[in-house]
N, C-alpha and C positions, 0 to 999 in steps of 0.2 A: 602714096598717091590717094589711097582710100581715106587716110586721115585728113588729108587736105579737103577732100570733097565732103566728108562728114562735118568738118568744121565750117565749110561754106554753106552747107544746108542749115546748119544751126545759126549762122549769121543771117542767112536769108529769113529764117523764121522770126528771130528777134527783131529784124528790120521791119517785117511785115505787122508784128504786134505792136512795135513803137509807132510806126505810122498810122496804124488803125486806131490805136489807143488816142492818139493826139487828135484825131478827128471824130471819133464815134462816141466815146464814152461821156455821159453826162457829169460824172464825178470830177472830170478834168476841166470843167467850166470855170472852176474856182482858181485855177491856175493862171498866172499872167500870160500875156502873149509871148513874152521872152521864153518862158518855161516851155510853151508849147513849140516854139520855134527850135529850142535846143532839143526837144524830143524828136522832131522831124529831122534835124540835122544828124542827130545820132543814128537814126534809121537810114538816111542816105549813106553815111559813111560805112555802116554795116553792109549795105547793098554793095558798095564800091569794093570793099574788102572781100566779100564773098566772091564777086565777079574775078578779082585778082587771084584769089585762091583756086577757083574752079577752072580757069584757063591754064593750060600747060604753059611752062617758061619756053622761050625760044632759046635754042642752043647759042651759046656765045661764039663768035667767030673770031 
């Protein structure tokens, strides 16, 4: 359980860095809009994966 939570925290940190970098850093102005969108999509996927890892699984019935 602790490994899943630690991985979720790492994914959330990566997602925060990806989304913030796609919006804030001036050296990314040279990238195309498609590249910026890809960075944002990767951040969103990381957030969704982190939430999936953080929440406990429901018992199968």
